[in-house]
KEDO-897585 format. One record per residue (C-alpha): chain; x, y, z. Coordinates in steps of 0.02 Angstrom, whole numbers. Layout:
+---+--------+--------+--------+
| c |      X |      Y |      Z |
+---+--------+--------+--------+
| A |      X |      Y |      Z |
...
+---+--------+--------+--------+
***
This chain:
+---+--------+--------+--------+
| c |      X |      Y |      Z |
+---+--------+--------+--------+
| A |   1815 |   -597 |   2428 |
| A |   1626 |   -566 |   2371 |
| A |   1511 |   -652 |   2458 |
| A |   1397 |   -778 |   2375 |
| A |   1229 |   -662 |   2401 |
| A |   1311 |   -511 |   2345 |
| A |   1343 |   -625 |   2172 |
| A |   1177 |   -670 |   2168 |
| A |   1135 |   -491 |   2189 |
| A |   1259 |   -418 |   2068 |
| A |   1191 |   -401 |   1876 |
| A |   1255 |   -527 |   1756 |
| A |   1379 |   -408 |   1631 |
| A |   1334 |   -474 |   1439 |
| A |   1468 |   -540 |   1350 |
| A |   1555 |   -424 |   1206 |
| A |   1644 |   -470 |   1057 |
| A |   1829 |   -430 |   1146 |
| A |   1783 |   -548 |   1271 |
| A |   1755 |   -680 |   1130 |
| A |   1930 |   -616 |   1041 |
| A |   2013 |   -633 |   1207 |
| A |   1930 |   -813 |   1258 |
| A |   1966 |   -866 |   1081 |
| A |   2144 |   -795 |   1062 |
| A |   2137 |   -663 |    925 |
| A |   2103 |   -490 |    886 |
| A |   1922 |   -421 |    906 |
| A |   1954 |   -362 |    726 |
| A |   1968 |   -551 |    676 |
| A |   1824 |   -604 |    793 |
| A |   1709 |   -456 |    710 |
| A |   1760 |   -546 |    522 |
| A |   1690 |   -705 |    594 |
| A |   1504 |   -620 |    639 |
| A |   1503 |   -518 |    478 |
| A |   1565 |   -634 |    359 |
| A |   1640 |   -505 |    247 |
| A |   1828 |   -559 |    266 |
| A |   1937 |   -736 |    238 |
| A |   1935 |   -822 |    416 |
| A |   2035 |   -993 |    425 |
| A |   1925 |  -1124 |    451 |
| A |   2011 |  -1165 |    615 |
| A |   1991 |   -986 |    679 |
| A |   1827 |   -963 |    652 |
| A |   1774 |  -1129 |    734 |
| A |   1850 |  -1060 |    886 |
| A |   1793 |   -895 |    895 |
| A |   1614 |   -965 |    880 |
| A |   1647 |  -1087 |   1016 |
| A |   1705 |   -958 |   1138 |
| A |   1562 |   -859 |   1091 |
| A |   1442 |  -1024 |   1136 |
| A |   1533 |  -1014 |   1289 |
| A |   1510 |   -843 |   1345 |
| A |   1350 |   -838 |   1291 |
| A |   1392 |   -709 |   1163 |
| A |   1253 |   -715 |   1031 |
| A |   1317 |   -596 |    904 |
| A |   1338 |   -393 |    877 |
| A |   1205 |   -293 |    920 |
| A |   1102 |   -240 |    760 |
| A |   1066 |    -93 |    831 |
| A |   1233 |    -45 |    871 |
| A |   1271 |    -92 |    709 |
| A |   1153 |     13 |    619 |
| A |   1189 |    173 |    711 |
| A |   1373 |    139 |    661 |
| A |   1298 |    148 |    478 |
| A |   1185 |    294 |    516 |
| A |   1048 |    184 |    497 |
| A |    889 |    106 |    569 |
| A |    864 |    -24 |    470 |
| A |    673 |     23 |    470 |
| A |    551 |    102 |    341 |
| A |    408 |    204 |    374 |
| A |    254 |    149 |    277 |
| A |    105 |    288 |    284 |
| A |    -87 |    205 |    264 |
| A |   -213 |    339 |    257 |
| A |   -350 |    316 |    380 |
| A |   -372 |    157 |    506 |
| A |   -261 |     -4 |    487 |
| A |   -425 |   -112 |    495 |
| A |   -476 |    -20 |    338 |
| A |   -328 |    -63 |    247 |
| A |   -318 |   -238 |    316 |
| A |   -484 |   -287 |    240 |
| A |   -459 |   -229 |     67 |
| A |   -375 |   -365 |    -36 |
| A |   -282 |   -238 |   -137 |
| A |   -203 |   -153 |     27 |
| A |   -143 |   -316 |     85 |
| A |    -76 |   -367 |    -68 |
| A |     35 |   -213 |   -109 |
| A |     84 |   -221 |     94 |
| A |    139 |   -404 |     49 |
| A |    252 |   -357 |    -80 |
| A |    322 |   -241 |     -1 |
| A |    352 |   -340 |    141 |
| A |    429 |   -482 |     45 |
| A |    562 |   -358 |    -36 |
| A |    597 |   -252 |    135 |
| A |    617 |   -415 |    212 |
| A |    737 |   -500 |    111 |
| A |    846 |   -350 |    131 |
| A |    845 |   -348 |    315 |
| A |    729 |   -209 |    341 |
| A |    589 |   -180 |    469 |
| A |    434 |    -97 |    418 |
| A |    335 |     31 |    543 |
| A |    174 |     52 |    500 |
| A |     65 |    209 |    553 |
| A |    -87 |    256 |    498 |
| A |   -133 |    419 |    471 |
| A |   -317 |    490 |    495 |
| A |   -379 |    605 |    349 |
| A |   -340 |    802 |    404 |
| A |   -239 |    731 |    571 |
| A |   -101 |    845 |    590 |
| A |    -55 |    785 |    751 |
| A |    -15 |    612 |    657 |
| A |     65 |    680 |    522 |
| A |    196 |    781 |    646 |
| A |    226 |    612 |    736 |
| A |    308 |    529 |    591 |
| A |    448 |    660 |    606 |
| A |    495 |    584 |    760 |
| A |    530 |    393 |    703 |
| A |    697 |    328 |    654 |
| A |    663 |    295 |    467 |
| A |    776 |    279 |    314 |
| A |    664 |    297 |    189 |
| A |    449 |    325 |    183 |
| A |    329 |    246 |     89 |
| A |    150 |    316 |     37 |
| A |     89 |    130 |     -3 |
| A |    -99 |    171 |    -40 |
| A |   -127 |    308 |   -137 |
| A |   -198 |    472 |     -6 |
| A |   -207 |    638 |    -29 |
| A |   -121 |    757 |   -144 |
| A |    -35 |    845 |    -24 |
| A |     39 |    792 |    128 |
| A |    104 |    887 |    308 |
| A |    254 |    738 |    316 |
| A |    338 |    777 |    140 |
| A |    450 |    939 |    193 |
| A |    480 |    890 |    357 |
| A |    551 |    715 |    285 |
| A |    629 |    802 |    133 |
| A |    729 |    909 |    266 |
| A |    789 |    774 |    336 |
| A |    840 |    689 |    186 |
| A |    734 |    546 |    189 |
| A |    685 |    443 |     22 |
| A |    497 |    444 |    -23 |
| A |    429 |    324 |   -124 |
| A |    224 |    346 |   -168 |
| A |     80 |    247 |   -272 |
| A |      9 |    423 |   -363 |
| A |     11 |    540 |   -187 |
| A |     70 |    662 |   -115 |
| A |    106 |    738 |   -285 |
| A |    299 |    827 |   -243 |
| A |    457 |    831 |   -332 |
| A |    557 |    739 |   -174 |
| A |    421 |    594 |   -189 |
| A |    456 |    464 |   -347 |
| A |    291 |    382 |   -392 |
| A |    250 |    188 |   -445 |
| A |     58 |    199 |   -517 |
| A |    -37 |    153 |   -681 |
| A |   -130 |    240 |   -778 |
| A |   -294 |    273 |   -703 |
| A |   -394 |    368 |   -818 |
| A |   -339 |    273 |   -980 |
| A |   -411 |    120 |   -887 |
| A |   -560 |    189 |   -855 |
| A |   -588 |    238 |  -1010 |
| A |   -554 |     60 |  -1067 |
| A |   -698 |     -5 |   -950 |
| A |   -814 |    122 |  -1034 |
| A |   -774 |     82 |  -1209 |
| A |   -813 |   -111 |  -1160 |
| A |   -985 |    -62 |  -1104 |
| A |  -1033 |     76 |  -1231 |
| A |   -970 |    -83 |  -1368 |
| A |  -1081 |   -182 |  -1297 |
| A |  -1226 |    -42 |  -1316 |
| A |  -1250 |     53 |  -1148 |
| A |  -1278 |    232 |  -1158 |
| A |  -1354 |    268 |   -980 |
| A |  -1185 |    230 |   -877 |
| A |  -1179 |    264 |   -700 |
| A |  -1028 |    279 |   -572 |
| A |   -983 |    253 |   -394 |
| A |   -825 |    330 |   -337 |
| A |   -709 |    285 |   -213 |
| A |   -688 |    460 |    -67 |
| A |   -653 |    603 |   -166 |
| A |   -594 |    692 |    -20 |
| A |   -535 |    647 |    196 |
| A |   -701 |    713 |    238 |
| A |   -811 |    605 |    104 |
| A |   -968 |    542 |    144 |
| A |  -1096 |    426 |     25 |
| A |  -1200 |    542 |    -70 |
| A |  -1222 |    581 |   -269 |
| A |  -1099 |    723 |   -349 |
| A |  -1093 |    816 |   -483 |
| A |   -937 |    849 |   -606 |
| A |   -869 |   1008 |   -501 |
| A |   -855 |    911 |   -361 |
| A |   -768 |    759 |   -441 |
| A |   -650 |    896 |   -524 |
| A |   -611 |    964 |   -355 |
| A |   -576 |    770 |   -281 |
| A |   -407 |    781 |   -180 |
| A |   -358 |    584 |   -213 |
| A |   -279 |    585 |   -375 |
| A |   -326 |    401 |   -405 |
| A |   -527 |    445 |   -379 |
| A |   -514 |    584 |   -479 |
| A |   -415 |    520 |   -620 |
| A |   -533 |    369 |   -621 |
| A |   -679 |    482 |   -622 |
| A |   -620 |    572 |   -761 |
| A |   -576 |    436 |   -874 |
| A |   -764 |    401 |   -835 |
| A |   -845 |    553 |   -885 |
| A |   -701 |    557 |  -1050 |
| A |   -789 |    382 |  -1091 |
| A |   -955 |    450 |  -1107 |
| A |  -1007 |    404 |   -943 |
| A |  -1181 |    508 |   -882 |
| A |  -1113 |    655 |   -771 |
| A |  -1288 |    656 |   -681 |
| A |  -1262 |    467 |   -627 |
| A |  -1111 |    495 |   -497 |
| A |  -1104 |    412 |   -316 |
| A |   -978 |    450 |   -194 |
| A |   -940 |    293 |    -67 |
| A |   -889 |    351 |    106 |
| A |   -749 |    199 |     98 |
| A |   -682 |     78 |     -5 |
| A |   -795 |    -52 |     64 |
| A |   -943 |   -175 |      3 |
| A |  -1064 |    -83 |    128 |
| A |  -1022 |     96 |     56 |
| A |  -1032 |     37 |   -121 |
| A |  -1193 |    -54 |    -93 |
| A |  -1262 |    115 |    -31 |
| A |  -1189 |    233 |   -167 |
| A |  -1243 |    121 |   -306 |
| A |  -1419 |    101 |   -219 |
| A |  -1430 |    309 |   -242 |
| A |  -1414 |    276 |   -426 |
| A |  -1524 |    139 |   -442 |
| A |  -1662 |    225 |   -355 |
| A |  -1663 |    378 |   -469 |
| A |  -1813 |    378 |   -611 |
| A |  -1690 |    339 |   -748 |
| A |  -1573 |    200 |   -660 |
| A |  -1416 |    163 |   -758 |
| A |  -1401 |      3 |   -865 |
| A |  -1218 |      4 |   -809 |
| A |  -1095 |     45 |   -674 |
| A |   -918 |     62 |   -670 |
| A |   -869 |     60 |   -506 |
| A |   -699 |    123 |   -432 |
| A |   -637 |    -33 |   -338 |
| A |   -708 |   -213 |   -343 |
| A |   -761 |   -196 |   -172 |
| A |   -861 |    -53 |   -210 |
| A |   -923 |   -174 |   -354 |
| A |   -984 |   -309 |   -281 |
| A |  -1094 |   -179 |   -165 |
| A |  -1174 |   -132 |   -319 |
| A |  -1216 |   -286 |   -358 |
| A |  -1283 |   -319 |   -185 |
| A |  -1376 |   -165 |   -215 |
| A |  -1448 |   -226 |   -367 |
| A |  -1498 |   -388 |   -292 |
| A |  -1575 |   -316 |   -163 |
| A |  -1692 |   -214 |   -280 |
| A |  -1730 |   -385 |   -375 |
| A |  -1612 |   -339 |   -521 |
| A |  -1520 |   -472 |   -608 |
| A |  -1327 |   -444 |   -650 |
| A |  -1294 |   -451 |   -793 |
| A |  -1460 |   -453 |   -895 |
| A |  -1539 |   -308 |   -782 |
| A |  -1373 |   -203 |   -722 |
| A |  -1208 |   -230 |   -785 |
| A |  -1060 |   -203 |   -666 |
| A |   -861 |   -157 |   -671 |
| A |   -761 |   -158 |   -542 |
| A |   -545 |    -99 |   -539 |
| A |   -403 |   -186 |   -449 |
| A |   -422 |   -375 |   -505 |
| A |   -406 |   -435 |   -321 |
| A |   -467 |   -608 |   -275 |
| A |   -641 |   -640 |   -237 |
| A |   -674 |   -801 |   -178 |
| A |   -837 |   -770 |    -80 |
| A |   -899 |   -694 |   -243 |
| A |  -1007 |   -798 |   -334 |
| A |   -982 |   -711 |   -505 |
| A |   -812 |   -657 |   -588 |
| A |   -808 |   -466 |   -609 |
| A |   -778 |   -369 |   -770 |
| A |   -633 |   -263 |   -700 |
| A |   -472 |   -180 |   -726 |
| A |   -345 |   -289 |   -643 |
| A |   -186 |   -204 |   -596 |
| A |    -22 |   -307 |   -519 |
| A |    -40 |   -250 |   -324 |
| A |     88 |   -361 |   -256 |
| A |    195 |   -333 |   -406 |
| A |    170 |   -132 |   -366 |
| A |    218 |   -173 |   -192 |
| A |    381 |   -254 |   -226 |
| A |    419 |   -137 |   -343 |
| A |    396 |     -8 |   -199 |
| A |    541 |   -101 |   -112 |
| A |    659 |   -108 |   -244 |
| A |    650 |     85 |   -254 |
| A |    656 |    102 |    -89 |
| A |    830 |    -14 |    -88 |
| A |    886 |     96 |   -218 |
| A |    864 |    261 |   -138 |
| A |    945 |    197 |     18 |
| A |   1075 |    145 |    -87 |
| A |   1115 |    328 |   -156 |
| A |   1034 |    288 |   -330 |
| A |    928 |    396 |   -454 |
| A |    740 |    344 |   -436 |
| A |    619 |    394 |   -564 |
| A |    437 |    364 |   -576 |
| A |    352 |    224 |   -645 |
| A |    204 |    173 |   -731 |
| A |    136 |     -3 |   -729 |
| A |     31 |   -103 |   -834 |
| A |   -156 |   -135 |   -812 |
| A |   -274 |   -258 |   -923 |
| A |   -459 |   -260 |   -933 |
| A |   -528 |   -436 |   -884 |
| A |   -704 |   -476 |   -938 |
| A |   -801 |   -569 |   -829 |
| A |   -987 |   -621 |   -797 |
| A |  -1056 |   -456 |   -727 |
| A |  -1069 |   -368 |   -898 |
| A |  -1200 |   -402 |  -1052 |
| A |  -1294 |   -293 |  -1164 |
| A |  -1422 |   -171 |  -1108 |
| A |  -1596 |   -254 |  -1060 |
| A |  -1721 |   -238 |  -1201 |
| A |  -1838 |    -73 |  -1183 |
+---+--------+--------+--------+
***
């Protein structure tokens, strides 16, 4: 007979589904049906099984074991370029991730966020060690990624938002080039002829500074490249392009300041994001310029900026809807369905930051 002391020291064995079935006087398969809800079980029998489970302290089948039997982890990897603090400080990025999480959570899937520092091959290699059922490149990154080939070899479905450019990665995008041209048409229609451009980072090692058309053409971020080409195609001044080191208000202000300090400053600035546009407005105010009387400014994304006094003229893209569509395509790909590239619509919103150029 085991002493009370030995009983206290002995580890308590967790109840199993078989224990519940024996206690309820049913087969293990019947008990399993009660918990899964995937088969007909008499109400009285189901109640007996649940009572037995409660008495034994059995909470239900182990979800990890269930997922392993199905050959799945129940986790979707989400690759984010750069430090996570930058992603979570950008309203556009937050909206995309929120939409993605909404769909994946509804499907019973978890998200594993992993930040990949630009050019960090070791961080990229770490992705191959994670047990994920699919991979989402939620925020447009570089044209190429070392993660793709390794994931493709494992048969992992991959969905992106414009990058990496690889036949195994289905893309949910917008027409960046056409949207930028639409902004330019709005400004030239107001009479602007000297229009400057503030770009998002053009490469992982991008720094704030003036850039020429050749440097724009060499950009490794497809979204920044396409928006800049739309700017140039729409009549933008190739001598008035500044790159921001990051997509932030502070970096937007620094880049716009380089354009506003030139001898022939622009009468309008097209920024590649709303945060960069707000930075351009601040740079103008720091120099005693009024927006839009002395300088027109446009953004891109159409995010909520409740702390900004004006209403940006900008391209509105459906960030949350894009995230939800990413999630829907992930679920479809995991179910074995073929998924293809999709282009989502955008619209021009004319706000209070654009007007005809000042009279010379």
